[in-house]
Every structure is written in structure tokens, then in C-alpha cells.
C-alpha positions, 0 to 999 in steps of 0.5 A, spaced: 732 300 903 738 294 906 733 288 907 740 285 909 740 276 908 737 271 912 739 263 913 736 257 915 739 251 915 738 245 910 739 237 912 742 233 906 742 224 907 745 221 902 741 213 902 745 207 898 740 201 896 744 195 899 741 190 894 742 195 887 747 200 889 743 206 886 744 213 890 739 217 892 738 225 897 733 225 902 733 234 904 730 235 909 730 242 914 727 238 921 734 236 924 731 232 929 727 228 925 728 221 925 730 217 918 732 211 921 726 210 924 722 209 917 720 205 911 724 206 905 723 204 897 730 204 892 727 208 887 731 203 882 730 196 884 722 197 889 727 195 895 725 196 901 726 197 909 730 201 914 736 204 912 742 205 918 746 211 919 753 210 918 756 216 922 753 221 926 758 225 926 757 233 924 761 238 922 759 245 924 765 249 922 764 249 916 
């Protein structure tokens, strides 16, 4: 029996701490999630604050 294939989309946000420069990622399946509306905490230095999105361009041709 051939079950074929299924697809799901994962969005991976890249976050960089403005204090120490540490870089980490935040994966989500929710395309409408507003990550600029929440408080972030750097896992390295502990700085907290809101994040600003630097680009809203999405490559949908990949």
C-alpha cells in the first residue's frame, strides 16, 4: 500500500542578542505568531527585552 508523502512547514526565526551577540533560533509551526509582541531572554547573558524584526521578506520559491 502506497501512503504517499505529507508536508508540513516549519518557520525558524534567528535571534541575536544586542548585548553579547549570542545567536540562537526559535522554531515554530505558527505562521501568524507575532514574536515582536513578547519579551525575550538571552540564554547566554540573561539580557531581556523585545525584539525587532529586520526583514519581513520570505522566499516562497525555495
